[in-house]
TIMARRO-991080 format. One record per residue (C-alpha): residue number from 0; x, y, z. Coordinates in nm, 2 decimals, m for minus. Layout:
<recs>
rec resi->NUM, c1->X, c2->Y, c3->Z
...
</recs>
This chain:
<recs>
rec resi->0, c1->m2.80, c2->m1.85, c3->m2.72
rec resi->1, c1->m2.75, c2->m1.64, c3->m2.42
rec resi->2, c1->m2.49, c2->m1.77, c3->m2.17
rec resi->3, c1->m2.58, c2->m1.75, c3->m1.81
rec resi->4, c1->m2.32, c2->m1.76, c3->m1.54
rec resi->5, c1->m2.33, c2->m1.83, c3->m1.17
rec resi->6, c1->m2.10, c2->m1.54, c3->m1.10
rec resi->7, c1->m1.99, c2->m1.24, c3->m1.31
rec resi->8, c1->m1.69, c2->m1.04, c3->m1.19
rec resi->9, c1->m1.62, c2->m0.69, c3->m1.32
rec resi->10, c1->m1.25, c2->m0.60, c3->m1.28
rec resi->11, c1->m0.95, c2->m0.83, c3->m1.28
rec resi->12, c1->m0.74, c2->m0.68, c3->m1.00
rec resi->13, c1->m0.65, c2->m0.85, c3->m0.67
rec resi->14, c1->m1.02, c2->m0.86, c3->m0.55
rec resi->15, c1->m1.15, c2->m0.96, c3->m0.90
rec resi->16, c1->m0.92, c2->m1.24, c3->m1.01
rec resi->17, c1->m0.93, c2->m1.39, c3->m0.66
rec resi->18, c1->m1.31, c2->m1.37, c3->m0.65
rec resi->19, c1->m1.33, c2->m1.54, c3->m1.00
rec resi->20, c1->m1.09, c2->m1.82, c3->m0.89
rec resi->21, c1->m1.27, c2->m1.88, c3->m0.56
rec resi->22, c1->m1.61, c2->m1.89, c3->m0.73
rec resi->23, c1->m1.48, c2->m2.14, c3->m0.98
rec resi->24, c1->m1.32, c2->m2.35, c3->m0.70
rec resi->25, c1->m1.67, c2->m2.37, c3->m0.54
rec resi->26, c1->m1.82, c2->m2.51, c3->m0.86
rec resi->27, c1->m1.95, c2->m2.20, c3->m1.02
rec resi->28, c1->m1.95, c2->m2.10, c3->m1.39
rec resi->29, c1->m1.76, c2->m1.77, c3->m1.39
rec resi->30, c1->m1.69, c2->m1.48, c3->m1.63
rec resi->31, c1->m1.45, c2->m1.20, c3->m1.55
rec resi->32, c1->m1.44, c2->m0.87, c3->m1.73
rec resi->33, c1->m1.12, c2->m0.67, c3->m1.75
rec resi->34, c1->m1.06, c2->m0.37, c3->m1.98
rec resi->35, c1->m0.69, c2->m0.36, c3->m1.94
rec resi->36, c1->m0.45, c2->m0.64, c3->m1.82
rec resi->37, c1->m0.55, c2->m0.87, c3->m1.54
rec resi->38, c1->m0.37, c2->m0.79, c3->m1.22
rec resi->39, c1->m0.52, c2->m0.44, c3->m1.17
rec resi->40, c1->m0.34, c2->m0.15, c3->m1.02
rec resi->41, c1->m0.14, c2->m0.37, c3->m0.78
rec resi->42, c1->0.04, c2->m0.57, c3->m1.05
rec resi->43, c1->0.04, c2->m0.32, c3->m1.34
rec resi->44, c1->0.08, c2->0.03, c3->m1.18
rec resi->45, c1->0.12, c2->m0.01, c3->m0.80
rec resi->46, c1->0.26, c2->m0.26, c3->m0.55
rec resi->47, c1->0.48, c2->m0.46, c3->m0.78
rec resi->48, c1->0.62, c2->m0.19, c3->m1.01
rec resi->49, c1->0.71, c2->0.04, c3->m0.72
rec resi->50, c1->0.88, c2->m0.25, c3->m0.53
rec resi->51, c1->1.10, c2->m0.32, c3->m0.83
rec resi->52, c1->1.21, c2->0.05, c3->m0.83
rec resi->53, c1->1.27, c2->0.04, c3->m0.46
rec resi->54, c1->1.49, c2->m0.28, c3->m0.49
rec resi->55, c1->1.70, c2->m0.09, c3->m0.75
rec resi->56, c1->1.73, c2->0.19, c3->m0.50
rec resi->57, c1->1.84, c2->m0.06, c3->m0.24
rec resi->58, c1->2.12, c2->m0.18, c3->m0.47
rec resi->59, c1->2.23, c2->0.18, c3->m0.51
rec resi->60, c1->2.24, c2->0.23, c3->m0.13
rec resi->61, c1->2.45, c2->m0.09, c3->m0.09
rec resi->62, c1->2.70, c2->0.04, c3->m0.34
rec resi->63, c1->2.72, c2->0.38, c3->m0.16
rec resi->64, c1->2.78, c2->0.21, c3->0.17
rec resi->65, c1->3.00, c2->m0.08, c3->0.06
rec resi->66, c1->3.31, c2->0.08, c3->0.22
rec resi->67, c1->3.16, c2->0.03, c3->0.57
rec resi->68, c1->3.17, c2->m0.34, c3->0.50
rec resi->69, c1->3.53, c2->m0.34, c3->0.40
rec resi->70, c1->3.45, c2->m0.35, c3->0.02
rec resi->71, c1->3.66, c2->m0.09, c3->m0.15
rec resi->72, c1->3.53, c2->0.00, c3->m0.49
rec resi->73, c1->3.74, c2->0.21, c3->m0.73
rec resi->74, c1->3.44, c2->0.45, c3->m0.74
rec resi->75, c1->3.09, c2->0.47, c3->m0.60
rec resi->76, c1->2.98, c2->0.68, c3->m0.90
rec resi->77, c1->2.71, c2->0.51, c3->m1.11
rec resi->78, c1->2.49, c2->0.59, c3->m1.41
rec resi->79, c1->2.13, c2->0.49, c3->m1.42
rec resi->80, c1->1.96, c2->0.40, c3->m1.74
rec resi->81, c1->1.59, c2->0.47, c3->m1.67
rec resi->82, c1->1.49, c2->0.30, c3->m2.00
rec resi->83, c1->1.64, c2->m0.02, c3->m1.86
rec resi->84, c1->1.49, c2->0.03, c3->m1.52
rec resi->85, c1->1.14, c2->0.07, c3->m1.68
rec resi->86, c1->1.21, c2->m0.24, c3->m1.90
rec resi->87, c1->1.30, c2->m0.45, c3->m1.60
rec resi->88, c1->0.99, c2->m0.34, c3->m1.42
rec resi->89, c1->0.78, c2->m0.42, c3->m1.72
rec resi->90, c1->0.93, c2->m0.77, c3->m1.74
rec resi->91, c1->0.84, c2->m0.84, c3->m1.37
rec resi->92, c1->0.48, c2->m0.71, c3->m1.44
rec resi->93, c1->0.44, c2->m0.93, c3->m1.75
rec resi->94, c1->0.56, c2->m1.24, c3->m1.56
rec resi->95, c1->0.31, c2->m1.18, c3->m1.28
rec resi->96, c1->0.01, c2->m1.08, c3->m1.50
rec resi->97, c1->0.08, c2->m1.37, c3->m1.73
rec resi->98, c1->0.07, c2->m1.60, c3->m1.42
rec resi->99, c1->m0.27, c2->m1.46, c3->m1.32
rec resi->100, c1->m0.40, c2->m1.51, c3->m1.67
rec resi->101, c1->m0.28, c2->m1.87, c3->m1.66
rec resi->102, c1->m0.45, c2->m1.93, c3->m1.33
rec resi->103, c1->m0.78, c2->m1.80, c3->m1.45
rec resi->104, c1->m0.76, c2->m2.02, c3->m1.76
rec resi->105, c1->m0.67, c2->m2.32, c3->m1.55
rec resi->106, c1->m0.98, c2->m2.27, c3->m1.34
rec resi->107, c1->m1.20, c2->m2.24, c3->m1.65
rec resi->108, c1->m1.29, c2->m1.87, c3->m1.60
rec resi->109, c1->m1.41, c2->m1.70, c3->m1.91
rec resi->110, c1->m1.21, c2->m1.37, c3->m1.94
rec resi->111, c1->m1.36, c2->m1.09, c3->m2.15
rec resi->112, c1->m1.13, c2->m0.80, c3->m2.23
rec resi->113, c1->m1.37, c2->m0.51, c3->m2.24
rec resi->114, c1->m1.50, c2->m0.23, c3->m2.03
rec resi->115, c1->m1.81, c2->m0.35, c3->m1.84
rec resi->116, c1->m2.09, c2->m0.21, c3->m1.63
rec resi->117, c1->m2.41, c2->m0.32, c3->m1.48
rec resi->118, c1->m2.71, c2->m0.34, c3->m1.72
rec resi->119, c1->m2.95, c2->m0.47, c3->m1.45
rec resi->120, c1->m2.92, c2->m0.66, c3->m1.12
rec resi->121, c1->m2.85, c2->m0.98, c3->m1.32
rec resi->122, c1->m2.69, c2->m0.84, c3->m1.64
rec resi->123, c1->m2.35, c2->m0.70, c3->m1.74
rec resi->124, c1->m2.30, c2->m0.49, c3->m2.05
rec resi->125, c1->m1.96, c2->m0.52, c3->m2.21
rec resi->126, c1->m1.88, c2->m0.37, c3->m2.56
rec resi->127, c1->m2.25, c2->m0.40, c3->m2.67
rec resi->128, c1->m2.30, c2->m0.76, c3->m2.55
rec resi->129, c1->m2.52, c2->m0.84, c3->m2.25
rec resi->130, c1->m2.41, c2->m1.12, c3->m2.02
rec resi->131, c1->m2.65, c2->m1.29, c3->m1.77
rec resi->132, c1->m2.54, c2->m1.38, c3->m1.42
rec resi->133, c1->m2.71, c2->m1.50, c3->m1.10
rec resi->134, c1->m2.47, c2->m1.30, c3->m0.89
rec resi->135, c1->m2.23, c2->m1.01, c3->m0.97
rec resi->136, c1->m1.92, c2->m0.90, c3->m0.79
rec resi->137, c1->m1.80, c2->m0.54, c3->m0.85
rec resi->138, c1->m1.42, c2->m0.51, c3->m0.84
rec resi->139, c1->m1.37, c2->m0.20, c3->m1.04
rec resi->140, c1->m1.06, c2->m0.09, c3->m0.83
rec resi->141, c1->m0.94, c2->0.26, c3->m0.80
rec resi->142, c1->m0.78, c2->0.55, c3->m0.99
rec resi->143, c1->m0.54, c2->0.82, c3->m0.89
rec resi->144, c1->m0.71, c2->1.10, c3->m0.70
rec resi->145, c1->m0.65, c2->1.44, c3->m0.85
rec resi->146, c1->m0.68, c2->1.74, c3->m0.63
rec resi->147, c1->m0.81, c2->2.05, c3->m0.81
rec resi->148, c1->m0.48, c2->2.23, c3->m0.80
rec resi->149, c1->m0.48, c2->2.54, c3->m1.03
rec resi->150, c1->m0.24, c2->2.47, c3->m1.32
rec resi->151, c1->m0.21, c2->2.10, c3->m1.27
rec resi->152, c1->m0.44, c2->1.97, c3->m1.54
rec resi->153, c1->m0.28, c2->2.13, c3->m1.84
rec resi->154, c1->0.09, c2->2.09, c3->m1.74
rec resi->155, c1->0.28, c2->1.82, c3->m1.92
rec resi->156, c1->0.53, c2->1.80, c3->m1.63
rec resi->157, c1->0.27, c2->1.69, c3->m1.39
rec resi->158, c1->0.23, c2->1.31, c3->m1.35
rec resi->159, c1->0.03, c2->1.08, c3->m1.13
rec resi->160, c1->0.15, c2->0.76, c3->m0.95
rec resi->161, c1->0.07, c2->0.58, c3->m1.28
rec resi->162, c1->0.26, c2->0.81, c3->m1.51
rec resi->163, c1->0.58, c2->0.83, c3->m1.30
rec resi->164, c1->0.64, c2->0.46, c3->m1.35
rec resi->165, c1->0.67, c2->0.51, c3->m1.73
rec resi->166, c1->0.94, c2->0.79, c3->m1.72
rec resi->167, c1->1.23, c2->0.69, c3->m1.93
rec resi->168, c1->1.43, c2->1.00, c3->m1.84
rec resi->169, c1->1.53, c2->1.07, c3->m1.49
rec resi->170, c1->1.41, c2->1.41, c3->m1.37
rec resi->171, c1->1.68, c2->1.63, c3->m1.22
rec resi->172, c1->1.43, c2->1.78, c3->m0.97
rec resi->173, c1->1.12, c2->1.60, c3->m0.86
rec resi->174, c1->0.85, c2->1.76, c3->m0.65
rec resi->175, c1->0.62, c2->1.52, c3->m0.48
rec resi->176, c1->0.28, c2->1.66, c3->m0.37
rec resi->177, c1->0.16, c2->1.44, c3->m0.09
rec resi->178, c1->0.36, c2->1.27, c3->0.18
rec resi->179, c1->0.16, c2->0.95, c3->0.22
rec resi->180, c1->0.27, c2->0.60, c3->0.14
rec resi->181, c1->0.31, c2->0.64, c3->m0.24
rec resi->182, c1->0.47, c2->0.98, c3->m0.21
rec resi->183, c1->0.73, c2->0.86, c3->0.04
rec resi->184, c1->0.81, c2->0.54, c3->m0.16
rec resi->185, c1->0.86, c2->0.73, c3->m0.48
rec resi->186, c1->1.06, c2->1.00, c3->m0.31
rec resi->187, c1->1.29, c2->0.73, c3->m0.17
rec resi->188, c1->1.34, c2->0.56, c3->m0.50
rec resi->189, c1->1.40, c2->0.87, c3->m0.71
rec resi->190, c1->1.63, c2->1.03, c3->m0.46
rec resi->191, c1->1.84, c2->0.71, c3->m0.47
rec resi->192, c1->1.83, c2->0.72, c3->m0.85
rec resi->193, c1->1.98, c2->1.07, c3->m0.85
rec resi->194, c1->1.69, c2->1.31, c3->m0.85
rec resi->195, c1->1.67, c2->1.60, c3->m0.60
rec resi->196, c1->1.33, c2->1.53, c3->m0.44
rec resi->197, c1->1.11, c2->1.76, c3->m0.24
rec resi->198, c1->0.80, c2->1.63, c3->m0.06
rec resi->199, c1->0.52, c2->1.87, c3->0.01
rec resi->200, c1->0.26, c2->1.75, c3->0.26
rec resi->201, c1->m0.05, c2->1.94, c3->0.38
rec resi->202, c1->m0.06, c2->1.76, c3->0.72
rec resi->203, c1->0.19, c2->1.84, c3->1.00
rec resi->204, c1->0.38, c2->1.51, c3->0.94
rec resi->205, c1->0.45, c2->1.24, c3->0.68
rec resi->206, c1->0.22, c2->0.94, c3->0.65
rec resi->207, c1->m0.03, c2->1.10, c3->0.90
rec resi->208, c1->m0.23, c2->0.78, c3->0.92
rec resi->209, c1->0.06, c2->0.60, c3->1.09
rec resi->210, c1->0.19, c2->0.63, c3->1.44
rec resi->211, c1->0.36, c2->0.96, c3->1.52
rec resi->212, c1->0.69, c2->0.79, c3->1.61
rec resi->213, c1->0.69, c2->0.62, c3->1.27
rec resi->214, c1->0.63, c2->0.95, c3->1.10
rec resi->215, c1->0.91, c2->1.11, c3->1.28
rec resi->216, c1->1.16, c2->0.83, c3->1.21
rec resi->217, c1->1.07, c2->0.82, c3->0.84
rec resi->218, c1->1.12, c2->1.20, c3->0.81
rec resi->219, c1->1.46, c2->1.17, c3->0.97
rec resi->220, c1->1.56, c2->0.89, c3->0.75
rec resi->221, c1->1.44, c2->1.05, c3->0.43
rec resi->222, c1->1.62, c2->1.38, c3->0.51
rec resi->223, c1->1.94, c2->1.19, c3->0.58
rec resi->224, c1->1.91, c2->1.05, c3->0.23
rec resi->225, c1->1.88, c2->1.40, c3->0.09
rec resi->226, c1->1.51, c2->1.44, c3->0.05
rec resi->227, c1->1.37, c2->1.78, c3->0.14
rec resi->228, c1->1.06, c2->1.75, c3->0.34
rec resi->229, c1->0.80, c2->2.03, c3->0.38
rec resi->230, c1->0.51, c2->1.96, c3->0.61
rec resi->231, c1->0.20, c2->2.18, c3->0.70
rec resi->232, c1->0.23, c2->2.33, c3->0.35
rec resi->233, c1->m0.06, c2->2.40, c3->0.11
rec resi->234, c1->m0.01, c2->2.41, c3->m0.26
rec resi->235, c1->m0.15, c2->2.72, c3->m0.41
rec resi->236, c1->m0.09, c2->2.65, c3->m0.78
rec resi->237, c1->0.15, c2->2.49, c3->m1.03
rec resi->238, c1->0.28, c2->2.73, c3->m1.30
rec resi->239, c1->0.58, c2->2.82, c3->m1.50
rec resi->240, c1->0.85, c2->3.02, c3->m1.33
rec resi->241, c1->1.16, c2->3.14, c3->m1.51
rec resi->242, c1->1.09, c2->2.89, c3->m1.79
rec resi->243, c1->1.04, c2->2.58, c3->m1.58
rec resi->244, c1->0.74, c2->2.43, c3->m1.40
rec resi->245, c1->0.72, c2->2.51, c3->m1.03
rec resi->246, c1->0.50, c2->2.45, c3->m0.72
rec resi->247, c1->0.38, c2->2.76, c3->m0.55
rec resi->248, c1->0.30, c2->2.73, c3->m0.18
rec resi->249, c1->0.04, c2->2.93, c3->0.00
rec resi->250, c1->0.21, c2->3.22, c3->0.19
rec resi->251, c1->0.55, c2->3.15, c3->0.04
rec resi->252, c1->0.72, c2->3.39, c3->m0.19
rec resi->253, c1->0.97, c2->3.14, c3->m0.35
rec resi->254, c1->0.83, c2->2.86, c3->m0.56
rec resi->255, c1->0.98, c2->2.51, c3->m0.58
rec resi->256, c1->1.11, c2->2.45, c3->m0.94
rec resi->257, c1->1.08, c2->2.09, c3->m1.07
rec resi->258, c1->1.13, c2->1.90, c3->m1.39
rec resi->259, c1->0.85, c2->1.67, c3->m1.29
rec resi->260, c1->0.58, c2->1.71, c3->m1.04
rec resi->261, c1->0.42, c2->1.39, c3->m0.89
rec resi->262, c1->0.06, c2->1.43, c3->m0.77
rec resi->263, c1->0.05, c2->1.17, c3->m0.49
rec resi->264, c1->m0.27, c2->1.26, c3->m0.31
rec resi->265, c1->m0.42, c2->0.91, c3->m0.28
rec resi->266, c1->m0.66, c2->0.71, c3->m0.48
rec resi->267, c1->m1.04, c2->0.71, c3->m0.52
rec resi->268, c1->m1.28, c2->0.43, c3->m0.61
rec resi->269, c1->m1.35, c2->0.38, c3->m0.98
rec resi->270, c1->m1.73, c2->0.35, c3->m1.00
rec resi->271, c1->m1.75, c2->0.30, c3->m1.38
rec resi->272, c1->m1.85, c2->m0.06, c3->m1.31
rec resi->273, c1->m2.19, c2->0.06, c3->m1.17
rec resi->274, c1->m2.30, c2->0.13, c3->m1.53
rec resi->275, c1->m2.68, c2->0.18, c3->m1.55
rec resi->276, c1->m2.73, c2->0.10, c3->m1.18
rec resi->277, c1->m2.53, c2->0.40, c3->m1.06
rec resi->278, c1->m2.84, c2->0.55, c3->m0.90
rec resi->279, c1->m2.96, c2->0.22, c3->m0.75
rec resi->280, c1->m2.64, c2->0.09, c3->m0.58
rec resi->281, c1->m2.58, c2->0.27, c3->m0.25
rec resi->282, c1->m2.27, c2->0.48, c3->m0.25
rec resi->283, c1->m2.12, c2->0.65, c3->0.05
rec resi->284, c1->m1.85, c2->0.92, c3->0.03
rec resi->285, c1->m1.76, c2->0.80, c3->m0.32
rec resi->286, c1->m1.74, c2->0.43, c3->m0.23
rec resi->287, c1->m1.98, c2->0.14, c3->m0.28
rec resi->288, c1->m2.14, c2->0.06, c3->0.06
rec resi->289, c1->m2.12, c2->m0.31, c3->0.16
rec resi->290, c1->m2.19, c2->m0.52, c3->0.47
rec resi->291, c1->m1.95, c2->m0.76, c3->0.63
rec resi->292, c1->m2.03, c2->m1.02, c3->0.36
rec resi->293, c1->m1.93, c2->m0.77, c3->0.09
rec resi->294, c1->m2.30, c2->m0.75, c3->m0.02
rec resi->295, c1->m2.44, c2->m0.42, c3->m0.15
rec resi->296, c1->m2.79, c2->m0.30, c3->m0.10
rec resi->297, c1->m2.90, c2->m0.53, c3->m0.39
rec resi->298, c1->m2.87, c2->m0.88, c3->m0.24
rec resi->299, c1->m2.71, c2->m1.06, c3->m0.54
rec resi->300, c1->m2.46, c2->m0.79, c3->m0.61
rec resi->301, c1->m2.13, c2->m0.77, c3->m0.41
rec resi->302, c1->m1.84, c2->m0.52, c3->m0.41
rec resi->303, c1->m1.49, c2->m0.60, c3->m0.31
rec resi->304, c1->m1.15, c2->m0.43, c3->m0.31
rec resi->305, c1->m1.08, c2->m0.06, c3->m0.36
rec resi->306, c1->m1.44, c2->0.02, c3->m0.49
rec resi->307, c1->m1.58, c2->m0.02, c3->m0.14
rec resi->308, c1->m1.29, c2->0.18, c3->0.02
rec resi->309, c1->m1.27, c2->m0.03, c3->0.34
rec resi->310, c1->m0.89, c2->m0.08, c3->0.28
rec resi->311, c1->m0.72, c2->0.02, c3->m0.04
rec resi->312, c1->m0.46, c2->m0.25, c3->0.00
rec resi->313, c1->m0.41, c2->m0.55, c3->m0.23
rec resi->314, c1->m0.39, c2->m0.80, c3->0.06
rec resi->315, c1->m0.72, c2->m0.67, c3->0.20
rec resi->316, c1->m0.87, c2->m0.70, c3->m0.15
rec resi->317, c1->m0.77, c2->m1.06, c3->m0.17
rec resi->318, c1->m0.97, c2->m1.14, c3->0.14
rec resi->319, c1->m1.27, c2->m0.93, c3->0.04
rec resi->320, c1->m1.28, c2->m1.09, c3->m0.31
rec resi->321, c1->m1.26, c2->m1.44, c3->m0.16
rec resi->322, c1->m1.54, c2->m1.36, c3->0.09
rec resi->323, c1->m1.77, c2->m1.21, c3->m0.18
rec resi->324, c1->m1.72, c2->m1.51, c3->m0.40
rec resi->325, c1->m1.80, c2->m1.76, c3->m0.13
rec resi->326, c1->m2.12, c2->m1.57, c3->m0.04
rec resi->327, c1->m2.22, c2->m1.54, c3->m0.41
rec resi->328, c1->m2.19, c2->m1.92, c3->m0.42
rec resi->329, c1->m2.43, c2->m1.97, c3->m0.13
rec resi->330, c1->m2.20, c2->m1.96, c3->0.17
rec resi->331, c1->m2.23, c2->m1.73, c3->0.46
rec resi->332, c1->m1.89, c2->m1.58, c3->0.54
rec resi->333, c1->m1.78, c2->m1.27, c3->0.72
rec resi->334, c1->m1.48, c2->m1.07, c3->0.60
rec resi->335, c1->m1.27, c2->m1.00, c3->0.91
rec resi->336, c1->m1.05, c2->m0.70, c3->0.84
rec resi->337, c1->m0.96, c2->m0.62, c3->1.21
rec resi->338, c1->m0.60, c2->m0.71, c3->1.17
rec resi->339, c1->m0.49, c2->m0.58, c3->0.83
rec resi->340, c1->m0.12, c2->m0.47, c3->0.82
rec resi->341, c1->m0.01, c2->m0.15, c3->0.65
rec resi->342, c1->0.33, c2->m0.17, c3->0.48
rec resi->343, c1->0.56, c2->0.11, c3->0.36
rec resi->344, c1->0.85, c2->0.01, c3->0.14
rec resi->345, c1->1.08, c2->0.30, c3->0.20
rec resi->346, c1->1.45, c2->0.25, c3->0.29
rec resi->347, c1->1.42, c2->0.15, c3->0.57
rec resi->348, c1->1.08, c2->0.00, c3->0.56
rec resi->349, c1->0.79, c2->0.08, c3->0.79
rec resi->350, c1->0.48, c2->m0.12, c3->0.89
rec resi->351, c1->0.19, c2->m0.12, c3->1.13
rec resi->352, c1->m0.11, c2->m0.30, c3->1.25
rec resi->353, c1->m0.39, c2->m0.21, c3->1.49
rec resi->354, c1->m0.42, c2->0.11, c3->1.69
rec resi->355, c1->m0.17, c2->0.39, c3->1.70
rec resi->356, c1->m0.06, c2->0.51, c3->2.05
rec resi->357, c1->m0.29, c2->0.82, c3->2.02
rec resi->358, c1->m0.59, c2->0.60, c3->1.93
rec resi->359, c1->m0.53, c2->0.35, c3->2.20
rec resi->360, c1->m0.50, c2->0.60, c3->2.48
rec resi->361, c1->m0.85, c2->0.73, c3->2.41
rec resi->362, c1->m1.00, c2->0.39, c3->2.53
rec resi->363, c1->m0.74, c2->0.20, c3->2.72
rec resi->364, c1->m0.48, c2->0.23, c3->3.00
rec resi->365, c1->m0.18, c2->0.14, c3->2.79
rec resi->366, c1->0.18, c2->0.04, c3->2.83
rec resi->367, c1->0.43, c2->0.12, c3->2.55
rec resi->368, c1->0.71, c2->m0.12, c3->2.46
rec resi->369, c1->0.99, c2->0.00, c3->2.25
rec resi->370, c1->1.30, c2->m0.18, c3->2.13
rec resi->371, c1->1.55, c2->0.00, c3->1.90
rec resi->372, c1->1.72, c2->m0.20, c3->1.63
rec resi->373, c1->2.05, c2->m0.05, c3->1.73
rec resi->374, c1->2.03, c2->m0.29, c3->2.03
rec resi->375, c1->1.95, c2->m0.59, c3->1.81
rec resi->376, c1->2.24, c2->m0.82, c3->1.72
rec resi->377, c1->2.13, c2->m0.91, c3->1.37
rec resi->378, c1->2.07, c2->m0.54, c3->1.29
rec resi->379, c1->2.42, c2->m0.44, c3->1.41
rec resi->380, c1->2.58, c2->m0.72, c3->1.22
rec resi->381, c1->2.39, c2->m0.62, c3->0.91
rec resi->382, c1->2.45, c2->m0.25, c3->0.94
rec resi->383, c1->2.08, c2->m0.19, c3->0.96
rec resi->384, c1->2.04, c2->m0.01, c3->1.29
rec resi->385, c1->1.78, c2->0.25, c3->1.20
rec resi->386, c1->1.44, c2->0.22, c3->1.36
rec resi->387, c1->1.25, c2->0.03, c3->1.63
rec resi->388, c1->0.97, c2->m0.20, c3->1.72
rec resi->389, c1->0.69, c2->m0.04, c3->1.92
rec resi->390, c1->0.40, c2->m0.23, c3->2.07
rec resi->391, c1->0.10, c2->m0.09, c3->2.24
rec resi->392, c1->m0.04, c2->m0.31, c3->2.52
rec resi->393, c1->m0.35, c2->m0.29, c3->2.74
rec resi->394, c1->m0.22, c2->m0.29, c3->3.10
rec resi->395, c1->m0.52, c2->m0.48, c3->3.23
rec resi->396, c1->m0.51, c2->m0.80, c3->3.02
rec resi->397, c1->m0.18, c2->m0.77, c3->2.83
rec resi->398, c1->m0.37, c2->m0.75, c3->2.50
rec resi->399, c1->m0.16, c2->m0.63, c3->2.21
rec resi->400, c1->m0.36, c2->m0.33, c3->2.07
rec resi->401, c1->m0.12, c2->m0.23, c3->1.80
rec resi->402, c1->0.24, c2->m0.25, c3->1.67
rec resi->403, c1->0.45, c2->m0.01, c3->1.46
rec resi->404, c1->0.79, c2->m0.10, c3->1.31
rec resi->405, c1->1.05, c2->0.11, c3->1.13
rec resi->406, c1->1.36, c2->m0.08, c3->1.01
rec resi->407, c1->1.50, c2->m0.36, c3->0.80
rec resi->408, c1->1.24, c2->m0.61, c3->0.70
rec resi->409, c1->0.96, c2->m0.42, c3->0.88
rec resi->410, c1->0.70, c2->m0.54, c3->0.62
rec resi->411, c1->0.79, c2->m0.90, c3->0.69
rec resi->412, c1->0.82, c2->m0.86, c3->1.07
rec resi->413, c1->0.48, c2->m0.71, c3->1.10
rec resi->414, c1->0.32, c2->m1.04, c3->1.01
rec resi->415, c1->0.44, c2->m1.19, c3->1.33
rec resi->416, c1->0.24, c2->m0.93, c3->1.53
rec resi->417, c1->m0.06, c2->m0.97, c3->1.30
rec resi->418, c1->m0.06, c2->m1.34, c3->1.38
rec resi->419, c1->m0.02, c2->m1.27, c3->1.75
rec resi->420, c1->m0.31, c2->m1.03, c3->1.75
rec resi->421, c1->m0.53, c2->m1.25, c3->1.53
rec resi->422, c1->m0.47, c2->m1.55, c3->1.77
rec resi->423, c1->m0.54, c2->m1.33, c3->2.07
rec resi->424, c1->m0.19, c2->m1.40, c3->2.22
rec resi->425, c1->m0.10, c2->m1.15, c3->2.49
rec resi->426, c1->0.22, c2->m0.96, c3->2.54
rec resi->427, c1->0.29, c2->m1.18, c3->2.84
rec resi->428, c1->0.29, c2->m1.49, c3->2.62
rec resi->429, c1->0.47, c2->m1.32, c3->2.32
rec resi->430, c1->0.75, c2->m1.21, c3->2.55
rec resi->431, c1->0.81, c2->m1.58, c3->2.66
rec resi->432, c1->0.82, c2->m1.72, c3->2.30
rec resi->433, c1->1.18, c2->m1.84, c3->2.22
rec resi->434, c1->1.31, c2->m1.66, c3->1.91
rec resi->435, c1->1.60, c2->m1.75, c3->1.69
rec resi->436, c1->1.92, c2->m1.55, c3->1.76
rec resi->437, c1->2.04, c2->m1.34, c3->1.60
rec resi->438, c1->1.72, c2->m1.23, c3->1.41
rec resi->439, c1->1.54, c2->m0.91, c3->1.35
rec resi->440, c1->1.23, c2->m1.08, c3->1.49
rec resi->441, c1->1.38, c2->m1.08, c3->1.84
rec resi->442, c1->1.30, c2->m0.71, c3->1.86
rec resi->443, c1->0.93, c2->m0.80, c3->1.87
rec resi->444, c1->0.98, c2->m1.03, c3->2.17
rec resi->445, c1->1.19, c2->m0.76, c3->2.33
rec resi->446, c1->0.94, c2->m0.48, c3->2.27
rec resi->447, c1->0.66, c2->m0.70, c3->2.43
rec resi->448, c1->0.89, c2->m0.76, c3->2.73
rec resi->449, c1->0.96, c2->m0.39, c3->2.75
rec resi->450, c1->0.59, c2->m0.31, c3->2.76
rec resi->451, c1->0.58, c2->m0.53, c3->3.07
rec resi->452, c1->0.88, c2->m0.37, c3->3.23
rec resi->453, c1->1.10, c2->m0.69, c3->3.20
rec resi->454, c1->1.31, c2->m0.65, c3->2.89
rec resi->455, c1->1.66, c2->m0.80, c3->2.96
rec resi->456, c1->1.84, c2->m0.63, c3->2.68
rec resi->457, c1->1.75, c2->m0.27, c3->2.78
rec resi->458, c1->1.84, c2->m0.07, c3->3.09
rec resi->459, c1->1.56, c2->m0.07, c3->3.35
rec resi->460, c1->1.28, c2->0.18, c3->3.29
rec resi->461, c1->1.27, c2->0.48, c3->3.51
rec resi->462, c1->0.97, c2->0.47, c3->3.74
rec resi->463, c1->0.79, c2->0.80, c3->3.76
</recs>
């Protein structure tokens, strides 16, 4: 007998497994299809693996700077066993993916390990078997974007953001093509491990989607760590030069030799899940088009997570998957993505939410509040004085339009500003909230006060 489900979910990443659990919570009979291991890019090849590498890099930085804390080691030399680094990463991944699998089982979700695609508006085809479902949620995720760089496709030394996490031998020289989030994180990790890293970015600054002050601070920090940063540079080709792989830049005579070359040029939606409906489901600029309820142009089919391209972030995917599942089960929910934080786990970290200064000035009369961590007691005590908190405030009402942080615990601190913005708390109110002392979070209060011209821990602003 054919089995009919209330909801079928294609893809077991952050959007998919959350959608499956939510639909089950709401009383639905649910099936989830995953061709690999549940957890998707985030758990298997993205967020979690890269953070384990960066924590290792942080340990190395602590060793190098132990003397400044009065800890005198016989030597700060170290050897790194990449095999053990990879094994440690894999153990973390197994623990988390196993936890997700256990959750799905506890909620009675049927998990089918197979490639799957749409057969019709109410059917999913997986390994030759057709499954019936009243509603379908597409959560196919994303894959590494590959620029058509001459010589990249047939060079064994070229790796994507997936492949670099499986290297068991540390490259002496690593060229990173792309200075976005992934490129900067991997550059930071491998430079700490002992590679000589060069970042090559087409734009005129690193992480060009973030605020310019953040980009500048990140560049300074990476260069202090020894990373070579080349911006406004176009890659012409990848080819062998004097027996080794090398990156040739347009208009530059000397290539950049590298033992490994990381293509870190973003990710693109994986549309394999569309199956036989690839010509019926509306796709815009390579992404599945959805409304605020995560519904596609076919009413009973939804798309959540990276496949719709709204935000290629796991935490946004969680919310999109939950919304899609609720609506598939008869509810009417809107997915509010107006305050989604962006997090960068370099050393130091960076994070942002809302508008950049450049964006805000186009529509508002703004005031900028800045508080450097070098003036923060917890930062000084911890030896973590790099960076700042920057808030962008509408002068008329005191609305917080955006916030940008570089420094210790930036990815944790940004959540306070997200909460302030989501609750529509003004800079006037935020500046009056009592914060624990000494904490890094005080810098947020101070930055809000600075935007209002009343910060007590900074010299008075010069009036122009």
